[in-house]
C-alpha positions in Angstrom: -35.5 16.1 16.5 -34.5 14.8 13.1 -35.5 11.2 12.3 -33.1 8.4 11.7 -34.4 6.6 8.7 -34.0 2.8 8.7 -33.5 2.2 5.0 -32.9 -0.9 2.8 -31.1 -4.0 4.1 -30.0 -2.5 7.4 -28.8 0.7 5.8 -29.8 3.9 7.7 -29.4 7.7 7.3 -30.3 11.0 8.9 -31.2 14.1 7.0 -31.1 13.8 3.2 -29.5 11.2 0.9 -27.2 12.1 -1.9 -28.4 11.6 -5.5 -25.5 9.1 -6.0 -26.7 7.0 -3.1 -30.3 7.0 -4.4 -29.0 5.9 -7.8 -26.9 3.1 -6.3 -30.0 1.8 -4.6 -31.7 1.6 -8.0 -28.6 -0.2 -9.5 -28.3 2.6 -12.0 -24.8 3.7 -11.1 -22.0 2.3 -13.2 -18.8 1.5 -11.3 -15.8 2.8 -13.2 -12.5 1.6 -11.7 -10.1 4.1 -13.3 -7.0 2.4 -11.8 -6.2 0.1 -9.0 -3.1 2.1 -8.1 -3.3 4.2 -4.9 -0.9 6.4 -2.9 -2.2 4.9 0.4 -2.1 1.4 1.8 -5.2 1.3 3.9 -5.4 -2.0 5.8 -9.1 -2.3 5.3 -9.2 -1.7 1.5 -11.6 -4.3 0.0 -10.2 -4.2 -3.5 -9.4 -7.6 -5.0 -5.9 -9.0 -5.8 -6.9 -8.7 -9.5 -7.4 -5.0 -9.2 -5.6 -3.7 -6.2 -2.2 -2.1 -7.0 -2.6 -2.6 -10.7 -3.3 -0.1 -13.4 -6.3 -1.8 -14.8 -9.6 -0.3 -15.9 -13.1 -1.7 -15.4 -16.6 -0.7 -16.2 -18.5 -2.7 -13.7 -17.1 -6.2 -14.3 -16.0 -5.5 -17.9 -12.3 -4.8 -18.2 -11.3 -2.2 -20.8 -8.3 -3.3 -22.9 -6.7 0.1 -22.5 -7.5 3.7 -22.0 -8.7 4.1 -25.5 -11.2 1.2 -25.3 -14.1 3.5 -24.6 -16.6 1.3 -26.5 -17.0 -1.0 -23.5 -17.4 1.9 -21.2 -20.4 3.3 -23.2 -21.8 -0.2 -23.8 -21.8 -1.1 -20.1 -23.6 2.1 -19.3 -26.3 1.2 -21.9 -26.6 -2.4 -20.6 -27.6 -1.2 -17.1 -29.5 1.8 -18.4 -27.1 3.9 -16.3 -28.2 7.3 -14.9 -24.7 7.9 -13.5 -21.2 6.6 -12.8 -19.0 6.3 -9.7 -15.4 6.7 -10.6 -13.2 4.7 -8.1 -9.9 3.1 -7.6 -7.2 2.8 -6.3 -7.2 6.6 -6.5 -8.6 8.0 -9.8 -6.6 11.3 -9.3 -3.4 9.4 -10.1 -4.8 9.1 -13.7 -6.8 12.4 -13.7 -6.4 13.0 -17.4 -7.9 9.6 -18.1 -10.7 10.4 -15.7 -11.3 13.8 -17.4 -11.6 12.0 -20.7 -14.2 9.6 -19.3 -16.2 12.3 -17.7 -16.4 14.3 -20.9 -17.3 11.2 -22.9 -20.0 10.0 -20.5 -21.6 13.5 -20.2 -21.5 13.9 -24.0 -23.1 10.5 -24.7 -25.6 10.2 -21.9 -26.3 13.9 -21.3 -25.5 16.6 -18.8 -27.9 15.0 -16.2 -25.7 11.9 -16.1 -24.5 12.1 -12.4 -20.8 11.4 -11.9 -19.1 11.1 -8.5 -15.5 10.3 -7.7 -13.6 8.8 -4.8 -10.2 10.0 -3.8 -7.7 10.1 -0.9 -6.9 13.6 -2.0 -3.2 13.1 -1.4 -2.0 13.3 -5.0 -3.0 15.6 -7.9 -5.8 17.2 -5.8 -5.2 20.5 -7.7 -6.6 18.8 -10.8 -10.0 18.3 -9.2 -10.9 21.7 -10.6 -10.2 20.3 -14.1 -12.6 17.5 -13.4 -15.3 19.7 -12.1 -15.0 21.9 -15.2 -15.4 18.7 -17.2 -18.7 17.9 -15.4 -17.8 16.1 -12.1 -20.9 16.4 -9.9 -19.6 15.0 -6.6 -16.3 14.3 -5.0 -15.9 11.9 -2.1 -12.8 12.4 0.0 -11.3 9.6 2.1 -9.2 11.1 4.9 -6.8 8.7 6.7 -8.0 7.4 10.1 -5.2 9.1 12.0 -6.7 12.5 11.1 -10.4 11.8 11.9 -10.1 13.5 15.3 -7.9 16.3 14.1 -8.7 17.3 10.5 -7.0 20.6 10.9 -3.7 18.7 10.6 -4.9 16.6 7.6 -2.9 17.1 4.4 -6.2 17.1 2.4 -8.1 19.8 4.4 -7.1 22.5 1.9 -8.3 20.4 -1.1 -11.6 19.8 0.7 -12.0 23.5 1.4 -11.2 24.5 -2.1 -13.8 22.1 -3.5 -16.4 23.7 -1.3 -16.0 26.8 -3.5 -16.8 25.0 -6.6 -20.1 23.7 -8.1 -19.5 20.1 -7.0 -21.0 18.4 -3.9 -18.4 17.6 -1.3 -18.7 14.4 0.7 -16.5 12.4 3.1 -16.7 8.6 2.9 -14.9 6.3 5.4 -15.3 2.8 6.9 -17.1 2.5 10.2 -14.3 1.0 12.2 -15.6 -0.7 15.4 -15.2 1.3 18.6 -14.1 4.5 16.8 -17.2 6.4 17.6 -15.3 9.3 19.1 -13.0 9.7 16.2 -15.8 9.4 13.6 -18.0 11.9 15.4 -15.1 14.4 15.5 -14.8 14.0 11.7 -18.6 14.4 11.3 -18.6 17.6 13.4 -15.7 19.0 11.4 -17.5 18.2 8.1 -20.7 19.8 9.5 -18.9 23.0 10.5 -17.4 23.3 7.0 -20.8 22.8 5.4 -20.0 19.5 3.6 -23.0 17.9 2.0 -22.8 14.4 3.4 -20.7 11.9 5.2 -21.0 8.2 4.3 -20.1 5.4 6.8 -19.5 2.1 5.1 -19.8 -1.1 7.1 -16.3 -2.6 7.4 -16.0 -5.9 5.5 -13.6 -8.7 4.9 -12.2 -9.4 1.4 -9.7 -11.7 -0.1 -7.1 -9.0 0.0 -7.6 -7.4 3.5 -8.6 -10.5 5.5 -5.2 -11.2 6.9 -4.7 -7.7 8.2 -8.2 -7.5 9.6 -7.7 -10.8 11.4 -4.4 -9.6 12.9 -6.2 -6.6 14.3 -8.7 -8.9 16.0 -11.7 -8.3 13.9 -14.2 -11.1 13.2 -17.2 -11.4 11.0 -20.6 -10.6 12.5 -22.1 -14.0 11.6 -21.3 -17.1 9.5 -22.8 -15.9 6.3 -21.6 -12.3 6.2 -18.3 -10.7 5.3 -19.2 -7.7 7.5 -17.0 -7.0 10.5 -18.6 -7.4 13.9 -19.2 -4.1 15.7 -19.0 -1.9 12.6 -22.7 -1.5 12.2 -23.2 -0.8 16.0 -20.5 2.0 15.8 -22.2 3.6 12.8 -25.6 3.6 14.4 -24.2 5.1 17.6 -22.8 7.9 15.5 -26.1 8.5 13.8 -27.8 8.6 17.2 -25.4 11.3 18.5 -25.8 13.3 15.2 -29.5 13.2 15.8 -29.1 14.4 19.4 -26.8 17.2 18.4 -29.2 18.2 15.6 -26.3 18.6 13.1 -27.2 19.7 9.6 -25.0 17.3 7.6 -26.5 14.2 6.1 -25.0 11.0 7.4 -25.6 7.7 5.6 -24.6 4.3 7.0 -24.2 1.8 4.1 -24.3 -1.8 5.1 -22.6 -4.7 3.4 -26.0 -6.3 2.8 -27.2 -3.1 1.1 -24.3 -3.2 -1.3 -24.9 -6.9 -2.1 -28.6 -7.3 -1.7 -29.8 -4.0 -3.1 -27.2 -2.1 -5.1 -25.6 -5.2 -6.9 -28.8 -7.1 -7.2 -30.6 -4.2 -8.9 -27.7 -3.6 -11.2 -27.7 -7.2 -12.2 -31.4 -7.1 -12.9 -31.0 -4.1 -15.1 -28.2 -5.7 -17.1 -30.0 -9.1 -17.3 -33.2 -7.5 -18.7 -31.1 -5.9 -21.5 -28.8 -8.8 -22.4 -30.7 -12.0 -21.7 -31.2 -14.4 -24.6 -34.6 -15.9 -25.3 -33.5 -19.2 -23.7 -32.2 -17.6 -20.5 -34.4 -17.3 -17.4 -33.8 -14.2 -15.2 -34.0 -15.1 -11.5 -35.2 -12.9 -8.7 -31.5 -12.2 -7.8 -30.7 -11.0 -11.3 -28.7 -14.1 -12.4 -29.3 -16.0 -15.6 -30.5 -19.7 -15.6 -30.0 -21.9 -18.6 -29.2 -25.4 -19.8 -25.7 -26.3 -20.8 -24.3 -29.3 -22.7 -20.6 -30.2 -22.5 -19.3 -32.7 -25.0 -16.1 -34.1 -26.4 -17.8 -34.2 -29.8 -18.2 -31.4 -32.3 -20.2 -28.6 -30.9 -21.4 -27.6 -34.4 -22.6 -31.1 -35.1 -24.4 -31.2 -31.7 -26.2 -28.0 -32.4 -27.3 -29.3 -35.8 -28.5 -32.6 -34.1 -30.5 -30.7 -31.5 -32.2 -28.6 -34.1 -33.1 -31.5 -36.4 -33.6 -34.5 -34.3 -35.2 -32.8 -31.3 -36.8 -30.0 -33.4 -35.5 -27.3 -31.1 -36.1 -23.8 -32.4 -33.0 -21.9 -33.5 -33.5 -19.1 -31.0 -33.5 -21.6 -28.1 -30.1 -23.2 -28.7 -26.7 -21.4 -28.9 -23.1 -22.5 -29.5 -21.0 -20.8 -26.8 -17.4 -20.9 -28.1 -16.1 -18.9 -25.1 -17.1 -21.6 -22.6 -16.9 -24.5 -25.1 -20.4 -25.7 -24.6 -23.9 -25.6 -26.2 -26.4 -23.5 -24.3 -30.1 -24.4 -24.5 -33.4 -23.5 -22.8 -33.4 -25.2 -19.4 -37.0 -26.3 -19.8 -36.1 -28.2 -22.9 -32.9 -29.7 -21.7 -34.7 -31.1 -18.6 -36.8 -33.2 -21.0 -34.0 -34.6 -23.1 -31.0 -34.7 -20.7 -31.2 -38.4 -19.9 -31.2 -39.2 -23.6 -28.2 -36.9 -24.3 -26.3 -38.3 -21.3 -26.7 -41.8 -22.7 -25.0 -40.5 -25.8 -21.9 -39.4 -23.9 -22.8 -35.7 -23.4 -22.9 -34.0 -20.0 -26.1 -32.0 -19.3 -26.4 -29.3 -16.6 -28.4 -26.4 -15.3 -26.1 -23.4 -15.1 -26.7 -20.2 -13.1 -24.4 -17.3 -13.8 -24.1 -13.5 -13.5 -25.3 -11.4 -16.5 -22.0 -9.5 -16.2 -19.2 -9.3 -18.7 -17.2 -11.9 -16.8 -20.2 -14.3 -16.7 -19.2 -15.6 -13.3 -20.8 -19.0 -12.7 -22.8 -19.2 -9.5 -23.9 -22.9 -9.6 -23.9 -25.9 -11.9 -26.5 -28.7 -11.3 -26.2 -32.0 -13.2 -29.3 -33.2 -15.2 -31.5 -35.1 -15.0 -32.3 -34.1 -11.4 -32.5 -37.0 -9.0 -35.9 -37.7 -7.7 
């Protein structure tokens, strides 16, 4: 009997893992949102309000100004030492020519071994998947609608899936693990197994800002107070894995937990980016965030930088004028020593923790000096 592997952060799989999943675990897959527009309206879609339903393009958290702004796409790949990219949406096939351009660009710049997979509902422009495979697409992940899971022979995308099986690309199905839908999911797994698909991925269902109202109306709750994961989703996925094991099916099945996405995939991607972009005064935390000192003032930032360098003899490489956030950044270990003096002069001193991403999302701000 084949073994169910309990993997990282509650994730689990049986049989092999796809190359894309292995790269995601390493944080080396760049997420390319080709568009937020989609032909479906899945109630469980976790895409944010900022992206969902809008024709916007992102390379990880870095928004491209337009389709021609490929400099950011390449730079983001370099910042995380990417070994591949996952092209997602929305549905990327709605902008298949844009996607083809990106595949060709990424393969040309990073090399033919740069692994690219794509997510799609398969409902629109599926005939252009062959164009994308010809451009270098390595793996296509179909998302069939739940109403067809127990009868894929009536699915409008079964022909597209079968056609892709005759190409050089790996064919995968990826769906959410909806609580108490073991029977329907297992039917889909067996269908995929019979047609020799490479893998099927079951994602733990999760709450987001955009889907929370619909999930709540359907009676779903989070599994605990600190998780966005839906109660029962993991149990359903593990039941499916157990039955796949008992039936000795050939297809690889991977259950991907919310804590895997956050605590492994995202964390490792942040660490890769932080190691490439951190300034000398920034401390990289274990979670991949950046810790630094920050000084906010109503006075001239330029004059404050000059004062810090001259009066406090701070080296030039340990202080920085951040025009974007209207502050002076400085090494945390230095600011802790002089914060009280600067506060007395009318400046506001803090320790700041933020993501090393393009949007520089702030995680925490702690006033200095620290209270004893």
